[in-house]
N, C-alpha and C positions, 0 to 999 in steps of 0.2 A: 816286471812292470806292475804298478799298483792297479788293482781292479777298480774300475770306474764305479761311482755311485749310480744307483738307478733312480730315475725320476720321471714324472709325467708332467704335462702342461695342461692347465685349465685356463680357458680364455672365454670372454664374453664378447660377442659381436653385436654391437648396438648400431642403429641406423646411421649415426654420425661418423662411423669409422670408414676410412678410405679403402683399406686393403688388409683384412684380418689375416689372410693367408701369408702375406708378406711379413707381417708382424710376428706371427707364430714361427715361421721359418727362421727369421732372424733370432728369435729367442732360443730356438733349438741350437743355433750356432753359438750363441752366447753361453748357453749351458754347457755345451760340449767343450768350450774353451777353458772351463774351470773344472772339468772332470766329471760331469754328470751325463750319463747316457740316457737319452730320452726313449722310453719304452711305450709311451702312449700320449696321444694328443686328443683333448676333448674340448670342443667349441660349442657353446650354447648361444643361440640367437635369442636376444631379448630386447625389449624396448629400452631398458635401462639396467644398469648393474643393480643387484640386490644390496641395499644399504646394510643389511645384516650379515649376509654370507657371500657377497660378491656374485656368485652364480646361484641359481635357485636351489633350495634345499633338496627338492625332489631330484634335480639333476645330479647333485652330489651323492645322494643316496643310491642312485643307479651306478655311479662310477665306482664307489668304494668296494663293493664285493668283487669286482674284477681283479683287485690286487691283494686280496686277502691271503692267497697262497704264496705268491712270489715276493721277493724282497722289494720294498719301496722305501727309499731313503728320503726323497724329497717330492713335494708337490710344488711346482713352480706356477705362480699366478702371473698372467700376462700383463697385469696392471699393478700400479702401486695401491696397496690395500691398507686399511686401518687395523689397529690392534684387535678390535672386536670382530672384524671380518676374518682376521687370521685365526682367532680362537674358534669361530664358528666352523670354519673349514677343517681345522685341526680335530675338532670333536668328532667329525664324520670320518675323516680320512685316517686318523690315528697315526700321523707321522709328521715330520718337520715340514712346515710351510714357509716358503720364501717367495718374495715377489720379484718382478722384473727389476725394480730399483736395487734390491739387494744383490742380485746377480751382477748388475753393472758395477755396483760399488766394489764387489769382490774382485772383479777383473781390474778395476782401477787400482785397487790396493796392491795387486800383483805387478802392475805395469809402472807404477810411479817410482822413479828412481831419485829425482832431485829432492832437496829439502822442501822446496815450495810445493812440488807435486804431492809429496807425502802428507804435508800439512793440509793441503786442500782436500785430499781424500779423507783424512781423519775428521776434518770439519764437516764434510758431507755425511759421513757415517754417524757422527754425534747428532747432527741436526735431524737425521732420519730416526735415530733411536729415542731421542728425548720424549716424544709423545707416545712412545710404544713401550715404556718401561714397566708398566703394570701388567701382571698376569700373563707373562709370555709362555707359561705352561711348558709344553714339550720343547719349545724353542730354546728354553734356558735349562731345563732340568734333564732332558734326555741326552743331549750332546753338549760336551764341554767345549768343543771346537768344531770347525767345519766351515762349509760354504755359508756366507752370510755373517760370519763371526770374526773375520780377520780384522785386525786393527784394535780398537779399544776393547779392554777386558769386560765381558758381559756382567760378571758378578758385581764389579764396581759400578757399572752403569745402572744396575737394578736397584742397588741399595743407597746410592748417593747422588741424587739429582743435582745437588748443589756443586758437587765435585765436577760433574759434566759441564754445567753452565760456566764454572770457573775455567775449565779447560777450553771451552769454546772462546771465552774472552782472551785467554792466553794465545790461542792459535791465531785469532784475528789480529792481535797485536803483532805477532811475528810476521804474519802475511803482509801487514801494512809496511813493516820495515823492508821486506823483500820487494814489495811493490814500489816503495820510494826509491830503491836502488834501480829498479827497472825504469822508473820514470826519469831518473837522472841520465840513464843510458839513452833513453829515447830523446831527451832534450839535447844531449850532446850530438846524437845522430842528426837531429833536426837542424841544429846550429851548423853542422858540417854539410847539411843538405844531402845526406846519403839517401838514395832512393831505396825503398824497401819493398820486396815482393814476398807475399806469403802464399804457401800452398794450403788450400782448404779442400775439404771433400768428405765424403762418407767414410766411415771407418773401414780399413782394409781395401781402400780403392787403389792403393799403390803410391801414396804420396811420398813415403820414405824412400822407396825405390827410385822414384823420379827425382827426389831431392838429391840422393846420392849420385845419380847420373849427371844432373845439371851442375852440381857443386863439386863433383869428384870427391865426395865425402864418404865416411864410413859409419854413418848413423845406423842404429839398429834397423835392420831390414828383415821383417818377419811376416809370414803369412798368418797373421793373428789379429783378432779384433782388438782395437785400442793398443797396438804395439807401441805407438808414440803418444806419450802423455805430456812430456816436458818439452817446451818449445826449443828447437835447435836453430841456430842462425849461423850462416857461413857467408863468406864473401863470394860473389859471383862476377866473373869477367865475361862479358858478352863478346861476340865475334868482332865488333868494331873496336873493342878495348874499353868500352863503357863499364864502369864498376858500380855494382849495387850490392845489396845484401838480400839473401833469400832465407826464409824461415819455414820450417816444417811445423805443423800444428796438430793438436789432438783431433781425431776423426769425429764426425757428427754421426748421430744415430736417431732413428725414429723414437719419439717419446723420451727424449733425454730427460732424466729426472730434474725437476726444478732446482733441487738442492745442488745438483752438479753444475747446472748452468750458472747458478749464483757463486758456488765455491770456486769454479774455474774461470770466473769472469776476468781475473787478471791475466790468466793464460790466454784466453780467447781475445783479450784486448791487444795481445801481441799482433794478431791478425787485423784487428780493427784500426790499428795504427799504421797500416800499410798504405803504400802509394798505388800498388797494383796487386790483384789477386789472381792466382791460378786455381781454378776450380777443377780438381782432378776427378774424373769419372772412370770407373772400371767398366769398359765397354762390353765385358763378358758377363756382367752381373745379371741375374734373372730379373731383379726388381729395379732395373736401372732408372726408370721414370720416377719411382718412389724415392730412390736415393737422391735424385736431382731435386725433387720438390722439398725433401727434408732439409737439405743444405740451404736452399734458397730461403726457406722459412726461418732458419736460424740466422742467416745473414740479415734478414729484415729485423729480427729481434735484437740483434747486436748493432743496429744502425750502420751497417756496412754497405748498404745498397748503392751509395754514391761512389764507391771505390771502383775504378775501372777493372773489369774482370774478363778473363779469357778462359774458355773451357778446353782442357786438354783431355781428350778421350784416350785413356791408357789401355794397354794390352790389346790394341786394335789390330795386331797382326792376325787375329783370329777372325774378326768380323768388322771391318772398317765400315763405318757409316750406317750401322743398324739403328741409330737413334739420332735424329736431327733436330737442332734447336735453332729455328730461323732467326730468332730475336737476339742471339748471342754470337759473338765471335768465337769460333771454335777451331781446333786443330786435332789431328790424329797423331799420337805418338806411341812408341812401344820400346821395350827394353833394349832392343838391338839397334836402335837408332844411334847415330853418332851424337854425343853430347853437344857438339857445336851446332848441329842441325836443329836440335831441340831449342837451344838457346837463341838461335837465329829466329825461330818462330816467336819467341817471347820478345825479342828486340823489335821485330816488325810490328808487333801489337803495341808495344810501348810508344813507338814513334807516332802512332795515331793519336796519342793523348799528350804529346809534348808540343812545345812551340818551336817552329822553324827559326833558324838564325843564320846570319852570314857574318864572317869576321875576316879581317886582314891581319896577318902576323908577319912582322919584319923578319928577314932572314937571320938577323942577329938574336932573335928571341924564340928560337925553335922549341925551347922548353915549354912555351905556352901551348904549342900544338899537342904535346904529350899530356898536359893538364886538361886541355879540351877533350881529348879522347877518353880520359878517365872520368870526367864529370858530365860529358854530353855524348850524344851519339853522332860521331862525325861521318858524314856520307860522302863528302867530296873534298879532296885536298889537291889544289892545283898551284904549281909554282909559276908566278909571274916574274920572269927574269928582269924585264924592263923596269918593273916597279920595285924589284928586290923584296918581294913579299910572297907569302902563301895566301891564297884565297880559300877559305874554309866555309863549307856549307854543312849544316847538320840540324839536329833537334836537341832541345834541352828541356829539363824539368822546369817548373816554375821557380823563379828566383834569379833569372838573368845571370847564370853562371858564366856564359860566354863574355858578356860585357865586363864582368868583374875581372876575369882572367886577362882579357885583352888590355884593360886599362891599368892593370897592376903594374907598379913601377918596380924596376929591379928584378933580379932573378934569384 
């Protein structure tokens, strides 16, 4: 097994921050997921970040001697920093400096598998690097590869800014083509009035595991941050027979870099185009409240607040009910639950946001009952022998599916 890199974390805690401990603990997990063993954490309380060196120069001078003897491969800064701040820290610490954004970009580069995902990661990397091409010092000269360098070649980036800008244009052009394909798919789905459900939530909350259980799928299921970057969509048949599609999406995180929010807009728009959202929460997470607030904040940024959402507390076999959200519909699920039971919870929630309907189907047109079960949630089916028809009661999405099916001529 390859020996892990050694690294330390430097963070600045300003009055506006909600929970610096939560952020730092998360950064430790992020670093470990790309092979950096954190051997020290240093947090400075300041009124504001130092515009020249991020943390105060005296604070850095105190830290540096502690690591003169042992190996130190990386200093990881908890916030996104400028090139000049990077150089200032580097002069004192004499090792490679990377910030939170670079760590996340590195993870994304490892996790992206589809063409669209890889292009979006490269675009985010290039946009991050463009303003930082000058005087990277140790970051470019000491190591030819490593964490923070995956993706575009650094030599080319340093010497040819025009090449980078041209590449950014090419990527955006390719992403537009991919997005147009997605848009055509969405339009087709909307024409067919297929209901779409999307799983959203904090990274590593168990979305992919829940997706696999509900859809009986084999999507990558891994106990790792950002295990899912590329949206996966599968058909889902609920207990009543109602058919919809369910999508798994990229996990959210505190302080998600702006470049990533922008670059992954088309991916996140897969969720924004949904009829229903399932907000998955890991009920065993230490910073559960912070995770919830982070996701809700990004939901607001993406204009998804009006989409009906239900909270599924995942992994609740350990501690059901330790976090309660009175303003939201919520359920408790875990991996050992029967998929039909989980899907029944979703179906019950969806009915609350659908329109009730009644229909009468002649005995000679029973195919229409099958169609109603596929496109609506049928709750009651009663045979009226004297009238030679079935009386149906149920719930339907907007668009009067029941009326169109009942009035359709021919079979």
